[in-house]
N, C-alpha and C positions, 0 to 999 in steps of 0.2 A: 276753287283751285284751278290752275292752268298747267297742263302737262307740256313738257318741252316738245318741239317738233321732232319728228322721227327722221332719220336718214334713210331714204328709200333704197331698196335693193337694186333699183334700175331707174333711169331717168323717167320723170313723169311730167305731165303738164298741169297737174293740180297744184294749188297753192299750198304753202307750208304753214300758214297761219292757222292755228287751231282755235275752235270755240272753247269757252270755259268748260272744264271738266270733260274734255273730249280729246280723242286723238285718232289719226288715220293710220291704218295698217294694211299691208297688201293682203288680198284675199286668196290669191293663188299664184302659181309660178309662171303663168303665161306672160310674155313680155308686152303687155298692153298698158296704157296709161290710166285705165279707169278701174282697175280691180282693187278697190279700197273699201274698208268698212269704217264705221264710226262706232266706237264702243264707249258709252258714257257711264260714269260711276255714280253711285248713290250720292244724294246730296248730304252735306254736312250741316250741323247746326251749332248753336252757341257753345262756348267753352264749358268744359266740365267743371262743376263746383262741388262734387261729392267730397265729403270729408275723408281723411285718411283712415279713420276708424271704420267707416262703412266699407271702404274699398277692401281693407284687410279682412273684415268679417265676411264679405261676399266671396272673396277668394278662398278663405279658409273653409267656408261651407260648400264651395263648389256649386253655388246657386245656379240652377238650370232654369230654363224657360221653355215651356212646350204647351201646345194646345191639348185639349181633351183627347183621350185615346179613342180611336175608332178601330174596331177589331180588324177590318179588312183594308184599312187605309194604306196607301203606299205600295201594296204588293204588286200592283200592275204598272207602277210608274216606269216610264221609259228611261233608260240609262243613256245619256247623250253628252256631247261635247262639241265645242268649236275647236277645230284642229288646224294647225298651221305649222309645218306643211301637212299635206293630206296624208302623208305616211304615218302621221301620229295616230291614226286610227288603229294601226297595229300595235303601237306603243301602249295605247290604252288597253287593248286586249291582253297584252303581256302583263300589264300592271295588275289588272283585276281578275284575269282568267275568264272574262266575259267579253264577247264582242259588243261593240257599241251598237245600240239599237237605233239611235237617232244622231244625226249630224246637223249642226247649226251652220247656216251660211248667211252672209250679209250681202245684199245687192248694193252695188256702188250707187252713188247719189249725186254725182256732179251734174248730170244732165238727164233728160228723159231718154235720150238715146242709150245711155249707159244703164239706166234702170230697166229698160225693156230689152236689153241685149240677152239672148238666150244662153250665152256661153257659160255663165256660172252654174245654171241648172244642168246643162249638158255634161259638165265634167263629173257630175255625180250620177249620171244616168246608168242604171243597171248595177249599181254598187251594192244594192240590198239594204240600204238604210232608209228609215223614215226621215224625211227632210223637214227641217224647221228653218224657214227663211224669214229674215228681217227685211221687210219691204218698205223702203222710204215712201212717205206720202207726197213729198215734194223734192225736186232737185234743189241744189244749193242756191240757185238764183233764178229769177225770172218767173216765179210762180207764187201763188198765195193760197191760204186756206179758203179765203172768201171766194176765189175763182173756182177752186175745187168743189166748193159747196153747190155750185151751179150745174155740175156735171161736165164741165169743160174738159176734164182730164180723164173721163171714163175710158176712152180708147186705149190709153196707156196701161190701165189696170187690166183691161181685157187682154192686151198683149202679154202682160206678165202671166196671167192665168193660162193663156194658150201655151206659153213657153213651158210652164210647169206640166201641163197635160201631155205635151209632146215629149217631154223628158221622162215620162213615166212616173211623175210625181203628183198625180191627181189627188193623193191623200196628204199632201203637204200641210204642215202647220204654218200659217201665215201670220207672222208678228208684224202687223201693219202699224206704221207710225209709232214705233216704240218710244218709251220714255217721254211721252208728250207733256209730262208735268215739269219738264226742265227747260229753262231758257236756251240751253245749248242746242236744242233741236230746231231745225228749220221749220218744222211743223208744230212747234210748241203750242199747246192749247191754252196757255195761261192768260193771254190777252183776249182771246175770243173762243171760249169753249163751245159756243153754239155753232160757229162755223166749222170747228173741228168735228163735231158730232155729225153735222150735215154732210161734210166731205167724206167722213168715214163711211157713212151709210151709202153714199154714192159709189165709192170705191168697192165696197163689199158687194153691192148689187151688181156692179159691172163684172166682177170676177165670178160671181155665182152664175152669171148668164152664159158662161162658156160651157159648152157641152163636155160631159165626161168628168167634170170636176167634182171633188168631194173634200174640199178644203176645210180645215179647222181654223177659224179666225181667232187669234189670240190678242186680247187687249192687255197691254203690259206696260204700266208706268214704271218709272224708277222707284225703288223702295224708299218710302218716306214722302214728305209733302213739299220737297224742294225748298228748303230753308224757311218753312213755315209760311210761305206766301201764296199757296194755292191749295184749295181743297180738291184733291185728285179726282174724287168721284163726280165732280162737275163735268168731267170730260168723258163720262161713261156713255157709250152710244145707245145702250138699251139691250135687253136680253135677246131680242130677235136678230141683232146684228153682231153678237159676240158668242163664241162657242166655249171659250176658256179665258181665264184671267191670270195674269202672271206678274213677275217683277224681276229686276236684275239686282244682284247682291254681291258686294265685294267686301272683303275683310279689312277695311281700313276706315278710319275716322279721325278727324282732327280733335275730337273731344276726349279721346282716350289714349293713354300710353299703350304700347304694344303688349305689355304684360297684363293689362286690364282686360283680359279676354272675356271674363264673365260679365263685367259691366258693359263691354262693347256689344256682346251678343244680346244682352238684355235690352239695349237701346235699339238694335236692329229689329228685335221682336216687338217691343212695346211702344215704339215711337208712333206718332200719328202717321197713318197709312204705311205702317211697317208690316212685318210678317204676321202678327196677330190679326191685323185688319184684313190682310189678303185672305187668310183662311176663313175668317168670318164672312167677308164679302162674297167669296165663292159659294159658301153654304147658303147665304141669303138669296143668291141669284141662281142657285142650282147649277153652278159651273165648276168643272175641275180647275185646279190651279196649277201653276208652273213656275219653276225657277228658270227663267228663260236664258239667263247667263249668270254665272256665279263663279267666284274663285277666291283663292288665297291672294294676299297682296304683300309684296316686298317693295317698298318705296324708298327712294333716296331721301325723301322729306322726313322719314322716320315715323310716319303715321300709319304705316302698314302693320297688320297683325303678325306678319312673318310666318315662321314655322309653327302654326297654330293648330294643334291637334283638336283643341276644344271646339273650334269653329267647324272642323270637319265632322266631329261627333254630333254637333247640334244640327247641322244641315241634314245629316243622315236621319236623325231623330225626327226632324220636321217633315221630311219626305215620308218617313215611315208612318207618321201619325195623322197624315192628312190625305185628302183625295187629290193626289198629284198626278197630272197627266204625264209630265216629263220634267227632268232636271238636266241642265246642260252646262258642263264645266267649260270655262274659258281658258283653254290650254295654249296660251301664247304669251310671249314676253314682248310687249311693244317697244321696249328700249332697255338699256342697261340700268336705267333708274326706275323702271317700273316692270315688275315681274309677277306673272301669275301661273306660269307653266308648271304643272304638278308632275309631269313625267320626266322632268330634268332633275337637277341636283340642288335647287334652291330651298326646297322644303322637305328634307329627308324624313323627319318624324311624321309630319302631316301626310306625306306620301305613303308611308307604311300604314297609317291609320286608314287612309282612303282605300288602299288596296284591300285591306282586311274587311272593312265594312261594305264597300261596294261589291266586293267579290261574293258576299253573302246575300246580296239583294236587299230588298226593303220589306222587312217583316215587322209589323207593329208589335210592341210589347203588350202582353196580356196583363195589363195593370188595372186592378180594381181601383175605384175612386177612394179618396181618403174618407174616413168616417170620424164622427165625433158626437158627443152627447148634445142634447138640446141645451140652450142657454137659459139662465135665470137672471134676475135682476142683479145678483151678486157675482155673475160671471164677468170677470175683468178681461181675461185673455181669451180672445175669440179669433176664429179663422173663417175666411170665405174663399170661394174660388174666383171671385171677381176682384179686379184691382181697384174698382171705383167705389167700393164700400157697399155696393148693392148686392142683392141676393141673400140667401139664407145664411145666417151666422151660426157657427157651431162652437161649442166650448173646446178649448185646447186641452184641458185636463181630461185625460182618458182617451184622447183621440189617437187614431192610427193614420199617419200621413204616408201616402204612396205616390203623391204627385205634387203639382204646384198649388200652393195656398198663399194667402196674404194674411198675416197675423197682426192684430192690433191689441193694445190695451185700451179698452173702451171705457174710459172714465171721463166724466165731464170736465171741460176746460175750467169751469167755475170751481172745481175741486182741486185740480192738479196744476201746480206751477211747472213741474217737469216730471218726466218718467224715464227711469233708467232700466235697461234690459240686460239680463245676465243669462246667456245661453250656456248651459252645462258648466257653470262656475258659481262660486260663492258670491253672495251679495256684498261681501267685504272686499272683493277684488275690484279691478277696473271694469266698468260696464262694457259689454260688447257693443252697445249702442245707447244713445240717450236722445230724447226728444223734449223740446221745450214748448212746442206748439201742437195743438190738436189738429187733426187726429194723430194719435200717438202710434205710429207704425213701427213694428218691431225691428225691421231692417232699414228703416228710413225711406226717403223718397228720392227717386232719380231726378237730378237737376236737369236732365235732358228731356225726359218724357213727362215729368211732373207726376208720375204714378208711383205707387209703393213698390219697393223692391220685393220680389217673391222669395218664398222659401220652398224648396223642393225636398219633400221627405225622402225621395229616392237618392238624393245627393248626400244625405246624412248617413252615418254608419248605422247599420241595422240594430234595432234594440231600443232601449229606454233612454229618454232624454228629458231634461228639465229646462223650463224657461221661467225665470223669476223676474218680477218687476218691483221696483221700489218707487213709489209715488211720493214726491215731495209736495206737500200741500202749501197753500198760500200763507198759512200761519207758521210754516217752518217744520211742522210735524211730518212724520213719515208713516207710510203704510206699505206693507209688503204682501204680495201674492205669488204663489208658485204653482205652475201647472206641470204635471208629468204627462208626457206623451210618448208615442212609439213610432219609429220609422221602419219602413220595410223596403 
């Protein structure tokens, strides 16, 4: 996707041509030519091929996607935003009843002189916010990852570090070389991840060498694996060089219509190098995670989620249930054809949902895990907590579902020609879903992620439910099984 050039608020000397999936926006109100940021959107993947029955079923069920509950997760997450103009900090306070704890800034990246200019840090000096700075690894021309890997640019990063310390921001979160899994970044790691890693380590070592610093270095790719062409973790610099891991996330995708809010969130969560991966990667490496920039999207292309309360609810749930250092809303409209600003009038319903949820902070739900009986050879309907079919299987009959599970009819392909599923309806009616290829997943498989669609017991009405399957055998005969389960 290519975003249209912006009309600058004042004359600039920077070019108007934009990289794919990026745009330049002014950082502050000072009449200088270099105060710009680049904000890149999550990558998109191939077109949606989910059937209309599955889409209707997922929407009807309100299928949610969330990681396993951690009792204390999210409670200390910092509430942050990128604000433009700076006065929007007070608008956020009015919206939620809470002062922003963290402010995101982007250092300009046209030249080393701009990257090392102390002005952006100084304008937030003494404001009382924890600062989160997106620090370019390279200017837009005349530099390379390979040269950076030699240590040739160390002096620039020492200067940036000294600027932060001098501005009273020694505890800043430094998002160095963000979204390196995208071709749109000058410092993209896709062609040479080894040089990216070596350069990252040089830059971090240079910044850590400055007296008085106590920086948190955030490694933050764009959510997803950039059109399936790069394994993001190939660019991970190593635990000694990273303090937290994060991602950027925006509520738009060319794979889903605006009203497909459930399916769209499921893709954000379950795609390769998506939100599930981020939470698991953080746990594996002992690092907190962050939503370094995120937001609603209203796009003239029609692919934005629009006034999407579900997206707001799911982000809040994700923060509440995970070890999140901070989340930072991107509160800015780059143009009339692309809007993210939540304190304005574009997203009235989502704005109200945000105000309510963020006003209450991030407290994880005290939800016990789902339970179920042990399976036997005759148990056809089974559920697991893993989407890949691994892990312990439990019988659906008699189960109590309180969270995310993946339900299958586990019958051999040699027996079944097709399987039809009936959720809370008669087997003489239209199936809620049907499968003709094993494994026979109750809610089908996402054509985007290739993984089974989840069922969330907390999204169903509390109480008793039934799921029946009708198996059509290869000889044309049929067999029926019904499982009764409970949702809380």
